[in-house]
VMD Tcl script that draws the C-alpha trace (Angstrom):
set ca {
  {-37.04 -52.08 -42.68}
  {-37.69 -55.01 -45.02}
  {-38.41 -52.68 -47.97}
  {-34.96 -51.11 -47.66}
  {-34.85 -49.10 -50.89}
  {-38.36 -47.80 -50.34}
  {-37.45 -46.82 -46.78}
  {-34.41 -44.83 -47.89}
  {-36.22 -43.06 -50.72}
  {-39.70 -42.63 -49.26}
  {-38.71 -41.99 -45.64}
  {-35.09 -40.95 -45.05}
  {-34.89 -38.87 -48.23}
  {-38.50 -37.64 -48.31}
  {-38.45 -36.52 -44.68}
  {-35.21 -34.65 -45.40}
  {-36.69 -32.96 -48.45}
  {-39.83 -32.00 -46.52}
  {-37.88 -30.24 -43.76}
  {-34.65 -29.11 -45.45}
  {-35.33 -28.31 -49.13}
  {-36.68 -24.94 -47.98}
  {-34.85 -23.72 -44.83}
  {-38.10 -22.13 -43.64}
  {-39.69 -25.61 -43.45}
  {-37.27 -26.86 -40.79}
  {-39.04 -27.85 -37.58}
  {-36.80 -27.13 -34.56}
  {-36.90 -29.68 -31.74}
  {-38.22 -27.14 -29.24}
  {-41.52 -27.10 -31.15}
  {-42.08 -30.85 -30.88}
  {-43.78 -30.72 -27.44}
  {-46.25 -28.25 -28.93}
  {-47.13 -30.71 -31.69}
  {-47.39 -33.73 -29.39}
  {-49.60 -31.87 -26.91}
  {-51.99 -30.80 -29.68}
  {-52.14 -34.38 -31.02}
  {-52.91 -35.74 -27.56}
  {-55.60 -33.14 -26.92}
  {-57.30 -34.17 -30.15}
  {-56.82 -37.93 -30.09}
  {-55.58 -39.33 -26.77}
  {-59.05 -40.11 -25.43}
  {-60.22 -41.96 -28.57}
  {-59.26 -45.31 -27.01}
  {-61.12 -44.58 -23.77}
  {-57.97 -43.87 -21.72}
  {-56.19 -40.53 -21.41}
  {-52.57 -41.55 -20.90}
  {-50.51 -39.74 -23.51}
  {-50.53 -42.82 -25.76}
  {-52.51 -43.35 -28.96}
  {-53.71 -46.95 -29.12}
  {-54.12 -46.78 -32.90}
  {-52.87 -43.52 -34.48}
  {-54.70 -44.33 -37.71}
  {-57.86 -43.18 -35.92}
  {-56.34 -39.75 -35.20}
  {-57.71 -37.19 -37.63}
  {-55.70 -34.25 -36.32}
  {-55.03 -31.33 -38.68}
  {-51.72 -29.60 -37.85}
  {-53.00 -26.49 -39.62}
  {-54.76 -25.52 -36.37}
  {-51.29 -24.72 -35.01}
  {-50.54 -22.16 -37.74}
  {-49.28 -18.86 -36.36}
  {-51.57 -15.90 -36.71}
  {-50.75 -12.22 -36.69}
  {-49.18 -11.26 -33.38}
  {-48.86 -14.83 -32.09}
  {-45.85 -15.78 -30.01}
  {-43.79 -17.88 -32.48}
  {-42.86 -20.31 -29.71}
  {-46.52 -21.29 -29.34}
  {-47.35 -22.06 -32.97}
  {-46.00 -23.33 -36.29}
  {-45.34 -21.31 -39.41}
  {-47.33 -22.22 -42.51}
  {-44.26 -23.92 -44.01}
  {-43.65 -25.92 -40.84}
  {-47.27 -27.10 -40.94}
  {-46.77 -28.19 -44.55}
  {-43.65 -30.11 -43.47}
  {-45.59 -31.96 -40.75}
  {-48.31 -32.82 -43.26}
  {-45.64 -34.20 -45.62}
  {-44.06 -36.28 -42.85}
  {-47.41 -37.86 -42.08}
  {-48.62 -38.31 -45.66}
  {-45.54 -39.84 -47.28}
  {-44.48 -39.21 -50.88}
  {-46.14 -40.37 -54.10}
  {-44.74 -40.84 -57.58}
  {-46.15 -39.10 -60.65}
  {-48.81 -41.81 -61.00}
  {-50.11 -41.10 -57.51}
  {-48.77 -44.34 -56.04}
  {-47.41 -44.12 -52.50}
  {-43.65 -44.76 -52.47}
  {-43.52 -45.43 -48.74}
  {-45.91 -44.63 -45.87}
  {-45.35 -41.59 -43.70}
  {-45.04 -41.39 -39.94}
  {-48.14 -41.31 -37.72}
  {-49.24 -38.87 -35.02}
  {-48.12 -39.41 -31.42}
  {-44.91 -39.40 -29.41}
  {-43.31 -36.51 -31.30}
  {-41.67 -35.00 -28.20}
  {-39.85 -38.14 -27.05}
  {-36.10 -37.31 -26.93}
  {-35.25 -40.44 -28.90}
  {-37.97 -39.85 -31.48}
  {-38.47 -36.91 -33.82}
  {-35.72 -34.89 -32.12}
  {-33.22 -37.59 -33.06}
  {-34.56 -38.90 -36.36}
  {-36.54 -36.07 -37.97}
  {-35.25 -32.70 -36.74}
  {-31.87 -33.42 -35.19}
  {-30.47 -30.78 -32.87}
  {-30.05 -28.51 -35.90}
  {-30.74 -28.56 -39.68}
  {-28.89 -31.39 -41.41}
  {-28.30 -33.04 -38.04}
  {-31.03 -35.69 -38.17}
  {-30.46 -39.40 -38.70}
  {-32.89 -39.36 -41.63}
  {-30.68 -36.82 -43.39}
  {-27.42 -38.64 -42.69}
  {-28.91 -41.96 -43.84}
  {-30.34 -40.54 -47.08}
  {-27.26 -38.51 -47.95}
  {-24.84 -41.40 -47.50}
  {-27.01 -44.03 -49.16}
  {-27.79 -42.10 -52.34}
  {-24.40 -40.43 -52.75}
  {-22.29 -43.51 -52.24}
  {-24.43 -46.61 -52.87}
  {-26.97 -45.52 -55.48}
  {-25.38 -42.80 -57.61}
  {-21.73 -43.18 -56.54}
  {-21.40 -39.40 -56.79}
  {-20.15 -37.41 -53.77}
  {-21.54 -34.24 -55.36}
  {-25.10 -35.58 -55.63}
  {-27.76 -33.07 -54.47}
  {-30.71 -34.50 -52.52}
  {-33.03 -31.86 -53.99}
  {-32.71 -33.36 -57.48}
  {-34.15 -36.82 -56.75}
  {-36.82 -37.94 -59.23}
  {-39.34 -40.29 -57.60}
  {-39.99 -41.99 -60.92}
  {-36.71 -42.45 -62.77}
  {-34.29 -42.30 -59.82}
  {-36.34 -44.59 -57.63}
  {-36.63 -47.14 -60.43}
  {-32.85 -46.93 -60.91}
  {-32.18 -47.44 -57.20}
  {-34.52 -50.45 -56.99}
  {-33.00 -52.05 -60.09}
  {-29.46 -51.52 -58.80}
  {-29.84 -52.42 -55.12}
  {-33.28 -53.94 -54.62}
  {-32.29 -57.57 -55.31}
  {-29.63 -57.40 -52.59}
  {-31.43 -55.26 -50.01}
  {-35.22 -55.57 -50.32}
  {-37.01 -58.40 -48.50}
  {-40.57 -57.57 -49.51}
  {-41.86 -60.82 -51.02}
  {-45.22 -61.56 -49.31}
  {-45.21 -65.24 -50.27}
  {-44.11 -66.95 -47.03}
  {-45.44 -70.41 -47.86}
  {-41.94 -71.90 -47.74}
  {-41.50 -70.66 -44.17}
  {-44.91 -72.01 -43.22}
  {-44.29 -75.37 -44.88}
  {-41.03 -75.83 -42.95}
  {-42.92 -75.30 -39.70}
  {-41.31 -71.92 -39.10}
  {-42.83 -69.19 -36.93}
  {-42.45 -65.45 -37.41}
  {-43.17 -62.90 -34.67}
  {-42.86 -59.22 -35.63}
  {-43.41 -56.18 -33.43}
  {-43.33 -52.49 -34.29}
  {-43.73 -49.34 -32.18}
  {-46.54 -47.04 -33.25}
  {-44.37 -44.01 -32.36}
  {-41.37 -45.15 -34.41}
  {-39.83 -41.98 -35.90}
  {-37.50 -43.98 -38.15}
  {-39.46 -46.72 -39.93}
  {-43.14 -46.11 -40.53}
  {-45.32 -48.57 -38.59}
  {-47.73 -48.39 -41.50}
  {-45.11 -50.05 -43.71}
  {-45.03 -53.11 -41.45}
  {-48.82 -53.28 -41.39}
  {-48.87 -52.96 -45.19}
  {-46.47 -55.89 -45.53}
  {-48.46 -58.02 -43.09}
  {-51.65 -57.33 -45.01}
  {-49.88 -58.24 -48.26}
  {-48.95 -61.59 -46.72}
  {-52.58 -62.11 -45.68}
  {-53.78 -61.27 -49.19}
  {-51.21 -63.63 -50.70}
  {-52.39 -66.49 -48.51}
  {-56.11 -65.78 -48.78}
  {-58.36 -68.03 -50.81}
  {-60.53 -66.27 -53.37}
  {-63.39 -68.48 -52.27}
  {-62.85 -67.78 -48.58}
  {-61.24 -64.34 -48.20}
  {-61.48 -64.41 -44.41}
  {-59.34 -67.55 -44.32}
  {-56.25 -65.52 -45.17}
  {-55.78 -63.93 -41.74}
  {-56.50 -67.12 -39.81}
  {-54.09 -69.05 -41.99}
  {-51.33 -66.47 -41.59}
  {-51.76 -66.25 -37.82}
  {-50.96 -69.95 -37.58}
  {-47.31 -69.07 -38.31}
  {-46.92 -65.25 -38.51}
  {-48.19 -62.76 -35.93}
  {-47.70 -59.01 -35.79}
  {-47.79 -57.03 -32.55}
  {-48.14 -53.25 -32.75}
  {-46.83 -51.44 -29.66}
  {-48.73 -48.24 -28.79}
  {-46.45 -45.36 -27.88}
  {-43.17 -47.22 -28.43}
  {-40.48 -45.50 -30.46}
  {-37.80 -47.05 -32.66}
  {-37.25 -50.40 -30.89}
  {-37.53 -48.73 -27.48}
  {-38.51 -45.52 -25.71}
  {-41.53 -43.34 -26.32}
  {-44.48 -42.56 -24.05}
  {-45.90 -46.11 -24.05}
  {-44.85 -49.37 -22.37}
  {-41.77 -50.47 -24.31}
  {-40.24 -53.40 -22.42}
  {-41.45 -56.93 -23.15}
  {-40.15 -60.43 -23.83}
  {-40.96 -61.34 -27.41}
  {-38.25 -64.02 -27.51}
  {-39.88 -66.17 -24.82}
  {-43.20 -65.81 -26.62}
  {-41.59 -67.04 -29.83}
  {-39.85 -69.87 -27.99}
  {-43.13 -71.08 -26.46}
  {-44.76 -70.94 -29.89}
  {-42.00 -72.93 -31.60}
  {-41.17 -75.45 -28.88}
  {-44.52 -75.90 -27.09}
  {-47.03 -74.96 -29.78}
  {-48.46 -72.11 -27.66}
  {-49.28 -69.26 -30.01}
  {-48.89 -65.78 -28.43}
  {-52.37 -64.33 -27.86}
  {-50.95 -61.42 -25.84}
  {-47.56 -60.20 -24.68}
  {-47.28 -58.04 -21.57}
  {-45.35 -54.80 -22.05}
  {-44.17 -52.58 -19.20}
  {-43.14 -48.96 -18.77}
  {-40.20 -48.76 -16.39}
  {-39.10 -45.55 -14.70}
  {-36.25 -45.41 -12.18}
  {-36.25 -49.20 -12.04}
  {-39.95 -49.46 -11.20}
  {-42.82 -50.64 -13.40}
  {-45.24 -47.71 -13.59}
  {-47.59 -49.10 -16.24}
  {-48.27 -52.38 -18.03}
  {-50.39 -53.18 -21.05}
  {-51.07 -56.23 -23.17}
  {-49.82 -56.22 -26.75}
  {-52.33 -57.92 -29.01}
  {-51.89 -59.77 -32.31}
  {-52.82 -57.43 -35.14}
  {-55.50 -56.45 -36.01}
  {-56.66 -56.77 -32.38}
  {-56.04 -53.92 -29.94}
  {-55.99 -53.69 -26.15}
  {-59.20 -52.24 -24.67}
  {-59.74 -51.18 -21.07}
  {-62.50 -53.18 -19.37}
  {-63.82 -50.03 -17.70}
  {-62.82 -50.98 -14.17}
  {-59.53 -51.16 -12.31}
  {-56.36 -49.19 -12.89}
  {-55.55 -48.24 -16.46}
  {-51.89 -48.79 -15.54}
  {-52.43 -52.54 -15.01}
  {-52.47 -54.92 -17.97}
  {-54.86 -57.22 -16.09}
  {-57.64 -54.68 -16.70}
  {-57.35 -54.82 -20.50}
  {-58.61 -57.33 -23.05}
  {-57.64 -57.87 -26.68}
  {-60.53 -57.07 -29.00}
  {-60.98 -57.15 -32.74}
  {-61.04 -53.81 -34.54}
  {-63.64 -52.81 -37.09}
}
mol new
graphics top color blue
foreach p $ca { graphics top sphere $p radius 0.5 }
foreach p [lrange $ca 0 end-1] q [lrange $ca 1 end] { graphics top cylinder $p $q radius 0.2 }
display resetview
């Protein structure tokens, strides 16, 4: 949430516009399992393990149009054309008139989790989602100071520029130059759930890559990542929702990892995450420093973190 103004305009507000501007675009929560099941059928096995969790949703090239209702279809088993368009908008994000992305969209996976889309995107009914309540309050009372403001009128050129000028200096922490933190000996450990239905995980990756680019030498472009990982590491959490929940392992101790890094000089090469049900650990996986991902060795239980290694992605 470091790019606060972008988050409110390009996520909270855009997701509300995509599902509520036209009442026929609203996606009721009882259709979310249908969407998640279709995503998993298309993409779950891409990481070599069928477990209901997408290791890296960026690899999922699922087209929600395949769920479009046809003549005579049971409407509970498909999406209307306008609902498909809404899903596409949620995943794509919104662009300004120049074609520049305002803020990244959500990614496929984990849509049916009770604390995910049903809470943030759809709510229990239209205008009941957290995205809507956040956007409505922020723009009515903090940006425009107009209780009669209509969310349908937002201009992603002029109004966004106005919001950033008015509130950005106080709210937005998006400067990628972290040399001062590095030079003080500081360490930064960030984690983000891939199935976060609130803040796009792509936004966190974008910021991390901006930091890498800022630190990179033009003569040695590969030095940027190595230099950044000396003081700043990002851990993406497959299947975790907004801070917790979701289909993936979501319980882990990032604080002890940070403490060992700061006090003992032991950089976190992996953090073990667990999925706990009824007080019992039913699955564990290693979280790997981005851009590495956890890969199953091909032997042993896929529910045991010991059988996974962190590998570099292409």
